[in-house]
C-alpha positions as a printed Julia matrix, in Angstrom:
152×3 Matrix{Float64}:
 22.19  -48.17   87.51
 22.26  -46.0    90.85
 25.14  -43.28   90.65
 27.67  -43.01   93.64
 30.83  -41.18   94.16
 33.43  -41.71   92.19
 36.95  -42.34   94.4
 39.71  -40.15   95.0
 42.18  -42.11   92.36
 39.58  -42.01   89.11
 39.64  -38.64   89.81
 43.22  -37.96   89.99
 43.78  -39.43   87.0
 41.36  -37.73   84.99
 42.59  -34.16   86.53
 46.42  -35.3    85.0
 44.67  -36.58   81.99
 43.02  -32.95   81.67
 46.45  -31.06   82.91
 48.47  -32.68   79.86
 45.76  -31.42   77.76
 45.71  -27.8    78.76
 49.33  -28.17   79.15
 49.11  -29.04   75.33
 46.47  -26.14   74.33
 48.94  -23.57   76.17
 52.35  -24.32   74.83
 52.27  -21.07   72.79
 52.13  -19.15   76.01
 54.44  -21.0    77.51
 57.0   -20.88   74.58
 56.27  -16.93   74.56
 57.87  -17.07   78.19
 60.57  -18.93   77.12
 61.47  -16.35   74.04
 61.02  -13.66   76.4
 62.74  -14.66   79.72
 66.55  -16.07   79.22
 65.79  -18.81   81.6
 69.24  -20.96   82.2
 68.89  -24.82   81.42
 71.59  -25.82   84.11
 70.59  -26.31   87.78
 72.93  -23.95   89.22
 72.37  -21.12   86.61
 68.09  -21.64   87.94
 69.33  -21.34   90.78
 71.52  -18.08   90.73
 68.35  -16.91   88.23
 65.44  -17.85   90.76
 67.16  -16.22   93.55
 67.65  -12.9    91.53
 64.8   -10.99   92.53
 65.66   -8.16   89.86
 65.62  -10.41   87.19
 61.85  -11.61   88.59
 60.84   -8.85   89.14
 61.1    -6.95   85.67
 59.39   -9.87   83.96
 56.16  -10.01   87.0
 53.46   -7.96   84.86
 54.3   -10.74   81.57
 54.53  -13.87   83.99
 51.39  -12.34   85.56
 49.52  -11.98   81.95
 50.48  -15.2    81.13
 49.39  -17.0    84.18
 45.92  -14.83   83.93
 45.48  -16.63   80.31
 46.5   -19.74   81.15
 43.84  -19.46   84.13
 41.05  -18.64   82.07
 42.02  -21.09   79.33
 41.93  -23.84   82.07
 38.49  -22.37   83.79
 36.98  -22.29   79.67
 38.29  -25.56   79.69
 36.81  -27.57   82.12
 33.88  -25.44   82.05
 32.35  -25.65   79.07
 33.08  -29.47   78.6
 31.33  -30.56   82.03
 28.51  -27.91   81.1
 28.14  -29.08   77.65
 28.9   -32.72   77.92
 28.92  -33.56   81.46
 32.62  -34.76   81.08
 36.12  -33.02   80.05
 38.33  -35.32   77.8
 40.08  -36.89   81.05
 36.79  -37.83   82.61
 35.69  -39.3    79.74
 38.75  -41.05   79.67
 38.45  -42.74   82.95
 34.34  -43.14   82.24
 33.13  -39.91   85.25
 30.56  -37.32   84.84
 29.62  -34.03   86.31
 26.49  -33.89   87.49
 25.23  -29.92   87.45
 22.69  -27.97   86.17
 23.87  -24.75   84.48
 27.18  -23.48   83.24
 27.64  -21.59   86.42
 28.09  -24.07   88.65
 30.71  -25.55   86.65
 32.25  -22.39   87.12
 32.17  -22.33   90.4
 33.27  -25.82   90.98
 36.68  -25.6    88.22
 37.81  -21.94   89.67
 40.0   -24.21   92.11
 41.5   -26.04   89.63
 42.33  -23.49   87.36
 43.69  -21.31   89.86
 46.32  -23.54   90.29
 47.58  -21.82   87.11
 47.47  -18.48   88.34
 50.28  -16.94   89.71
 49.45  -16.58   93.51
 46.59  -18.03   94.56
 47.41  -21.76   93.18
 46.96  -22.95   97.6
 43.62  -22.73   96.63
 43.54  -25.73   94.6
 45.53  -27.79   97.76
 42.74  -26.5   100.16
 40.31  -28.08   97.74
 42.22  -31.12   97.73
 42.25  -31.73  101.47
 39.15  -30.97  101.94
 38.22  -33.41   99.49
 40.78  -35.97  101.33
 39.03  -35.52  104.77
 35.47  -35.64  103.51
 33.84  -38.82  103.82
 31.48  -38.02  100.48
 35.01  -37.15   98.7
 33.24  -34.21   97.74
 35.68  -30.84   96.99
 34.79  -28.04   98.49
 33.95  -26.01   95.29
 31.5   -29.23   94.47
 30.02  -28.62   97.72
 29.65  -24.47   96.97
 28.43  -25.29   93.79
 25.93  -27.87   94.42
 28.0   -30.31   91.94
 29.35  -34.08   91.9
 31.59  -36.17   89.9
 29.63  -39.55   89.29
 30.39  -42.87   87.33
C-alpha cells in the first residue's frame, strides 16, 4: 500500500487526544499552580484577578517554571514516542505514523506543538498550523524543517 499524506482532520484528532494525555500527565504541575496562586472561581473575580498586574507579576517566575516543565514533558512525550514507535498515543488511536530517521528529527518536528504550552511562545504553534493549512501537501513548517511527515 502506497503511503500518502494524512488529512487535517485525522491529524487534528490525534493532536487533541495527545493534548488530553499530556494534560493528565501534567495535572500534578497544574495542581501546584492551584495551590500556590489563589485564582478566583467566579468570572467577575477572575477578570479582576487577571486585570491586576501585581497579582500576576508576583507569580511570574513560578508560572514560567511550570510552563517550562510542561513544555519539556510535552516535547519528550511526542519526541520519544515518535522516535521509538513512530507514533504518539493519539496517532496510534487514529492509525497514522511519522516518517523520520532519528530522534533529532522528532524533536525538531515537535517543537512547535510543545511551545503551545510555553508562556509567550505559543504563537509559533499557530504559525505552524497556518503553514499546514495553506500547504498543498498539508505539511507543517516544522515538518518541512525536520524532513518528516505523517502518513497513514
